N, C-alpha and C positions, 0 to 999 in steps of 0.2 A: 490381616492384610490392610494396608493403608493406601488411600488414593487421593489424587487431586483432580480438579476439573479445569480444563482450559476452554474458555468461551471466545470464539472469534466472530465478531460482528462484521460481516462482509457487506459488499454492495448489493448482492442479490440474495444472500441467505446468511443465517447464523449457524455456526457449526460448534458443537460441543464434543469434547473428548474426555474420556475417563482414563487416567494414566496411573499405573502402579509405581512402586518404588524402583523398579528396574527400567522404567522409561517405556514400558510396553503399553500400547493403547488397548485397553481391555474392551472398550465399546465406544462408539461414536454415533451421533445423530446430527441431522441437518434439517432446518426448516427455512423455506424461502418466503420472501415478502415482495410486494410489488414496487416498481420504480415508476415514477411519474415524470414525463417529459412534455409538459403542456405546450412549450414553444421551442423552436430551435435554440440550442445552447442551454436550455433549462434542464435541471436534473434534481428531483426532489423525492423525499420519502417522508412518511408519517412516523415520527418517533415512537408512537404508541404501538405500531406494528412490530418494531424491534423488540419492545418489551414483551408483548404477547407471544411472539415466536420464540424468544429466549426462554421464557417460562415453560412453554410447551416442549422445547427441546430438552431442557433440564428434566422435566417430568418424564419424558420418554426415555431419557438416558438412564434414569434410575429404574424405570419399569423394565426395560429390556435387559439391564445388567443384573438385576436382583441383588445388587450390592447394598448392604445395610447403610443407611445414612450416617450411622455412627463411625463408619470406616472412611468417610470422606472428610479429610482434614481441612481442605481449603479450596478456593477457586479464584481464578483471576481472568482478566479480559485482554483481548486484543481487539482493536477496532479500526475501521476505515478512518483515514485522517481527514482533517480540514473541515468536515461538515459542520455547518452552523445550526445549532439548536438554541433558539431564543426562549428564555423563561421570564415570566412576570414575577411580581413580588411574592406570589403564593407558589412559585416554582412550577406553574403550569405552562405547557407549551403554547406559544403564541401563534406560530405559523409552521407550515411544513419545513423540514430541514433542507437546507441547500447543500448539496453534496460536493465532494471533491472534484467531480467531473462536470460541474455546472460552470459554464464559461460566459455568463452574461455580464461579467464585471470588468470588462476591458477599460471603461472610462474611469472606474474607481481605482484600478491599478495605476493609471496615469496620474490620477490625483495624489495617490500615495507617493509616487516617485517625485512629482513636482514639489510636494510639501516637505519631504524629508531629504531628498537628494542623496548624497553619499552616506548620510547617517543611517539609512535603512540597512545597507549591507554591513556597516560597522556594528550595529546593534542586533538586528534580527538574523544577519548572516545569509539572508536569502532575498532574491528579487521579488518584487510584487507581481505575482502571477494569478490568473483568474481562479485557479483551484483553491488558493489559500483562504483563510477564514476572514481576515481583516477586510479584504475587498467585499466580501459578502455582507459583513456588518455595515459597511458604508453604503452598499446598494439598498439595504432595508432603510437605513437612515435617510436616504435621498428619495426613494420611491414609495415607501410605505410609512408615512408619518404617523398614522394611527397605531400601527403595530410598534413603531419605534417608541412612541410615548409609553407604551406598556412594558417595554423591555427593561428588565432589572439585572439580568445576568446571562452570560452565554456559556455553553458547554459544548463539548464534542460528542459524537454519537455514543461511544462506549461509556462515557462519563454519565450520560443521561440514563442509560440502562442500569449502570451500577447504582446511581442515585435511587432509582425506583426499586432496586432490590434491597438497599441498605439504609436509605435515608440520608446518606452522606454525599455532599457536593464537593468535588475536588477534581483536579486535573493533574496528570503526571507530566514530567518535563518532556518526555519524548513526543507526546501529542501537542503540548503547548508550543513546542518549537515550530510546529507547522501552522501557527496562527498568524505570524508576523507581528505579534504583540510581546513576544518574549525576548529578553536580553539573553541570548543563547549561552554566551560564555559566563555571564554573571548568575544565571539560573534564577532570575527574578522577572516579574512583569515590568515592562519598560514604561516608566512614567512619561518619558519624552514622547514615545509613540502614541500612547493613550491620550495624552493632553493635546497633541497636535490635531486630534480628531474629536475633541470634546467628549472623550470617554472617561467616566469616573473609574478609579481603581477598583471600586466595589463591583464594577461590571465583570471583572475577571475573577474566576474561582480560586480557591486555595490551591497551592502547588504542593505536590507530594512526589515521592519516589515511586517507581513502578512496582516495587516489592513491598511498599508500606501496607500495613494492616489497617484497613479503613472501617473495621467493625464486622458484626455478624449480620445475618439476614433478618429482615423485618418478619414479625410473626405470621402475617398473612402470606408472605412470599414463601416462607418455610412450609406452610400448610399446602400451598398450591403446587410446589415443586416436589415435596417429599423430603427435602433436605432438613437438617437440623438448624435451629436458630443460631446455634453456637459455631456453625461452620465459618471459618475465617475467610474473609473476602479481602483480596489484595488489589491494589489500584489498577494494575495492568498497564499496557502501553500501546503506542501506535502500531498499526499492523506491520509496518516495515521494520520497526525495532523488534517486535516480537518474532517476525519472520527471521530476523538475523539471529536472535537467541535460539530459535528452533532449528537453525542451521549450524549453530555453534560458532557464529561470527562474534567472538569475544576476546580476541587478542590481535595485536598489531599485524597487519599484512593479510588478514583473512578477508575474502571477498565472496559475495554470493550473487547469483542471478535468480530472480524470482519472477516467474511469468504467470500472472493471474489475469484479471481484467486489464490491468495496466502491467507494465513490465518495469522491473527495478534492478539496477546494478548498485550494490551497496558494499562499502568497505569500512572496516573498523578503524577508528582514529582516536588517539589520546591527546594530541596537540590541539589546543583551542585557538591558536593564533594563525592557522592556515588561511590563506586568502585565495579563493578560486574566482573572485570577481563575479560571483553569481552564476558561473557556468554550470555548476552542479549545486545540489542542496547540501547544507551543513546543519545537521540536527543533533540534539541530545539523544544519546542511546538510553535504553532502559537499564543498562549496566551503569552503576553509580559513577559520576564524574567522567564518563566517556562520551564519545561522539561517533557519528558515522557520516560518511560522505556518500551521496546518493544521486544517481542520474535516473530519470524516469522517461519511459515511453508510454504515453497516455493510453494508446490502444494496442496492447500487445495481444494477449489472449482474446481481447474483444475483437480484434481484426479477424482472427480465425473464426470466431463465433459469427461475426457479421457475414463473412464469406460463405460459411456453411449454410446459415439460415436463408441467405439470399439466393444462392446458386445450387445448393444441394441439400435442401431442408429435409429430404427423405432419408438422408444418409447419417449414420453415426459418425463421430469424429474418427473412430478406428477405421471405418470403411473409407471415409474421405481421404485419409492419409495412407491407406494401404499401398498405393502405387507410387508414392513419392521416392522410395529408395531406388526405383528403376530409372529415375530422371537424373541426368548429370547435374552437378553443381552449376548454378546459373540458370536453371530451368530453360535451357535452350534459348537464351537471349531474352527472357521475360523477367522484368524487375518490378517489384512492388514497394511502395513507400506507405507505411502504416499511419498516415496522418489523418485518419478518417474522422477524428474529433478534435483536430488541432494537434499540437505537439508541445512538449516541455523541454526535453534535453536532446540536443544542445540548442534547439530552436524554440524559445518560448513564444509561440505564435498561435493565437486562437483562430486565425483565419486560414492557415495552411490546410490543405486537404489532400487525401491520398491519391495515388495514381498507379496504374499499370503501364509500364513503358516497354515497348518492343513487341507488342502483340502481333502475331500473324496467324494465318489460317491453319498452321500445323499444330498450334498449341491446343491441348485438351485439358480437361479438368485437373488431372494430376500435375500438369505444368503450373497451373494457377495456384494449386494448393501448395506446391513446393515453393513457388515464388513468394507466397504470403509468409511462410515460415522463415524464408531467407530474409525478407524485408524486415520482419520483426527483429530478427537476430542482428542484422546490420545496424538497426537503430540502437540496440543495446550495446553493440560494440563501440558506438560513438561515445558512450559514457565510460566504457573501459579505457578507451584511448585518452580521455581527459584525465583519468586517474593516473595512467602511466606517464603522461606529460608532467604531472606534479611530482614525479620521482618515485611513485609507488611501483613496486615489482609485483606483477600479477601473473603468476605461473600456474595457479590452481584456482578454480571457481566452483563453489558448491551450487548446484542447480536444484531449485525447488519449484513447486507449483506445476502448472500444466506442461511447461517445457521439460519437466523431468519424467514425463509419463510416456514418451515416445523415443525409442532407441535411435531412430534416424535423426530426430531433432537434437538429441543430446550430442551425437557425433558432429552434427552441423555446428552446434555451439562451440565445440572444441576447435573445429577447423576455422571458424570465423573469428573467434576470440584469440586464437593462437595460444591456448592454455589448456591444461588438463582439466576436464570437467568431471565432477564427482556427483554421483547420485547416492542419496542416503537410503539406508535399509528401511527405515520406518518414518518417512517424511510426512509430517503433518502441518508444516508451515507455521503460520502465526498461532494457530490453536495450540501447537506443541510449545511454542514460546510462552504463551500465557500459562500453560500448565507448569512449565519450568519456573516461572515467577512464583506460582503458588507453592511449588515444592521448596524453592529456596526460602520464601517467606515463612513456610511452615517449619523451617529448621532441618530439613532433610540433608542439606549440604551446606558447607561453609562458604561457598561462592557459586555464582552462576557457571563459572568455568568448570568447577567440579561436577556440577549437575550435567553439563553438556558432555563431559567425558563419560559419565555413567549412562546417559540416556541415548546418545547418538552414535550410530555406527555406519561407516560407508558400505554401500552395496556393490558399486562398480565404478571404475574410472574409464574415461574416454580420452585418449591422447590425440592431439591434432595430427592429421596426415599431411606430410610436407607438400605433396602435389596439390591436394585440395586447398590447403592454406594459401598457396601461391595463387591459385585460381580465384579464390575468394578475395584476396587482397586486391586483385585487378578489378573485380566486380565492385568492391567496396568503394574504390575511387570513383567509379561511375555513380554509384548510389549517392555519394555525398554531393554530387553536382545537381541532383534532381531537385533538391530544395530550392537552390538559387534559381534554377531554370523555371520553376513553376510558381514561386512565391507571388510575383506580381500578377500572374494569370489568375491565381486563386483569389487575390484581393479584388480583382475586377469582377470575377464571378460572384463574390460575396456581395458586392455593391449592387449588382443586378438582381440578386436573389432578394435583397432587402432585409 
């Protein structure tokens, strides 16, 4: 028997899956690590925690599976995007990593826009947003001069973990596209952008394809995990690119909805000359010479977690959502906007905050729970509508992540999106995508598309109900007005908060 391992370095935990040649997940493990939020808008982690927990997860995966290390042919990675890991000349970490959901960099985003103007969208194909990497680099440059003097190189989270496992420093195109330093269409680091901010090209790591073999494991890592030194390690990709691979989004017209901490609507694209004027993200795919268009809801699953921990901490998610199917669409006039940490698509606004609109004394906990799910899904529909406006036909959406674990929510997605929603039989999200990159890199298949055909199987489809769709269309029109109605109010509150 032969196996590959997919490692998904998430925001709250690292997940490892052991996958056989039939695409079956034989075993999986997960290890969590802490998140530090020392000030409003700050979000940091210690990169050494990622490494320690990844090694522990790999060790436990081998222990629980009893699979001989000789049968594991390769492993690859998926990782949270945008996070800044600064390294010195000896490749030691200088400061805690600033994560994708760190929003302290508004001033640096304005500096990037003022310096580059229209060139930014032409080269990097994305707007300057707080979550991206370049604004974080400039923040350290401006606010931590001592740390900046020591900085020799930057990498992203999964790249640092892979470096510690293999000794190889590199970054794949799908992750590099989220830094604002990559010429996305040309697949090279942009000298124009780097020089505009006095960054030497040596500050940027070597670029590789997601399926490239970057070497074996270091002897001490092999000893600690139980794997063989000869186990091939493949570069891996950004979590959204790997999520797309793990959902089979590998040909034109395919679209997925992924609901994790954040929420993503992603569609495959081969044309590199599309211009969305920054309304959605345009990134390199982990599939060679392909791209994907992506809209992001910053607090998707996080909105639900926040709601549960704040108002029903004693309940499990299953218990919390158990009564929502008895509530009519629209939660009896209660509407939620999931802007609790700001928003990205279609409103790149770090100051906007969430709201419940229409509360009255008749609303109980299930009404609020349903309104939270509907608000998250309305936000994701805004991304789907942008894709449709570009001429894409979206009649089917693959749903992965937390949104694919609840039958009522899956049907809600179909009704709000106006498309058939498909749940996969063995959905493992980005971890499966990472495993598929390892399988392809190991020569199991001639293409990632062939790998997807062998590994992925639909479990059930949910067609939109015409009456509910009409109702949701009416509610969506109201939802879209809430941002405009509350944006200035939230800016005033932010100024008062300080």
